Structures are given as C-alpha cells and as structure tokens.
C-alpha positions in Angstrom: -21.5 28.0 -193.8 -24.4 30.3 -196.0 -22.7 31.6 -199.0 -23.8 34.9 -197.5 -21.5 34.4 -194.1 -18.5 33.1 -196.2 -19.3 36.6 -198.1 -19.5 38.7 -195.4 -15.8 37.0 -194.2 -14.3 37.5 -197.9 -15.2 41.4 -197.5 -14.4 42.0 -193.8 -10.8 40.9 -195.0 -10.8 42.6 -198.0 -9.7 45.7 -196.7 -5.7 46.2 -196.1 -5.9 47.7 -192.7 -8.7 44.7 -191.9 -6.4 41.7 -193.2 -3.1 43.7 -191.5 -5.3 43.1 -188.2 -6.8 40.2 -188.8 -2.9 38.7 -189.6 -1.5 40.2 -186.4 -4.0 38.2 -184.4 -3.7 35.2 -186.2 0.1 35.8 -184.5 -0.7 36.0 -181.3 -3.5 33.5 -181.0 -4.5 31.9 -179.4 -4.1 35.0 -176.5 -5.5 38.2 -178.9 -3.6 41.4 -178.5 -5.2 45.1 -176.9 -6.8 47.4 -179.3 -4.1 50.0 -178.0 -1.1 47.4 -178.9 -3.0 46.8 -182.4 -3.2 50.4 -183.3 0.0 51.0 -182.4 1.6 48.4 -184.3 -0.5 49.5 -187.6 -0.1 52.9 -187.2 -3.5 53.5 -187.4 -5.9 55.8 -185.2 -8.2 54.5 -182.8 -11.7 55.1 -184.0 -10.7 54.0 -187.6 -9.1 50.7 -186.1 -12.3 50.4 -184.3 -14.6 50.4 -187.0 -12.5 48.0 -188.9 -12.3 45.5 -186.0 -16.2 46.2 -185.7 -16.2 44.4 -189.5 -14.2 41.4 -188.5 -16.0 40.8 -185.2 -19.9 41.0 -187.2 -18.2 38.7 -190.0 -17.2 35.8 -186.9 -13.7 35.9 -187.5 -12.6 37.4 -184.4 -13.8 37.9 -180.9 -13.9 40.9 -178.6 -13.5 41.0 -174.5 -13.5 43.2 -172.5 -10.8 44.0 -169.7 -11.2 46.9 -167.6 -11.1 50.1 -170.0 -9.7 48.5 -172.6 -10.9 46.0 -175.2 -8.8 42.7 -176.1 -9.6 41.1 -179.8 -8.6 37.6 -180.8 -8.9 35.2 -183.7 -11.8 33.0 -184.0 -10.6 29.8 -184.4 -13.8 28.2 -185.5 -15.2 31.0 -187.7 -11.6 31.1 -190.3 -12.0 27.1 -189.6 -15.6 27.7 -191.2 -14.2 30.6 -193.9 -11.6 28.0 -194.9 -13.2 24.9 -195.0 -16.9 26.8 -197.2 -14.0 28.1 -199.9 -12.3 24.5 -199.9 -14.6 21.7 -199.4 -15.6 21.1 -203.2 -11.6 20.8 -203.7 -9.8 17.8 -205.0 -12.9 15.6 -205.5 -13.5 16.3 -201.7 -10.1 16.0 -200.3 -9.4 20.0 -199.1 -6.4 18.6 -197.6 -4.8 18.8 -200.8 -5.7 22.8 -201.0 -4.1 24.5 -198.3 -0.4 24.7 -197.7 1.0 23.0 -195.3 0.1 23.8 -191.6 -1.9 26.4 -192.4 -5.4 25.0 -191.4 -6.3 26.1 -187.5 -6.8 22.5 -186.9 -2.7 22.4 -187.5 -1.7 25.0 -185.0 -0.6 23.8 -181.4 -2.9 25.8 -178.5 -5.2 27.4 -181.2 -8.4 25.4 -179.8 -8.2 27.5 -176.9 
C-alpha cells in the first residue's frame, strides 16, 4: 500500500460519523447494510451520511452496491487488511501478528472473505 493511500484511509476514519459507520459495517460484514438503515442506526441525516460514506468508499475501506432505489454499503475486507498491514508491517521486527489484538485481523473473521 502506498503511503498516500494509507493517509487517505486514516483520514477517512478520522471523523466521528465515518468511524461509527465503519464500525457498524465491520459488525455487519460481509453482508453490509442499506444506507437508510445506517442513517437510522446512527441518527444521521441521509444527505450527511452519503457524504461520509463517499469518503470511506474513496478511501477503499467500504464498497457500495445499488439495490433498486437503495444503496447497500459493506466492508471492503481487502481495503482494511491493506491498511492494517501497512500500519503493522514493520512491527515487532517483522512479526505484525504481535501488534494486533487477538482475533482483530480480518483474516481471523469467519466469512469475511466474501
């Protein structure tokens, strides 16, 4: 991962609403959640939420898929793996698994490869 991509990913997460939306989508992985449901759960107006979700999509952390008149957002597992990998690649003398909380890496998540 390029440094500029890592900065974009971290910047996308550096806002309370975007971080809440991202964490909600992490819990809903791999299926994702329709935008209206995200707005309801986070109590964020739909136009504001769309703005924030667009940041996460551009950063490569989530994907969107149109379903009729609605849009479903889901965690982009490869995107978060790349970001975590970038952050920990030099950790503990080449042993990044020592830096992550137990079970926190995406590869430990059952069904998250979808």
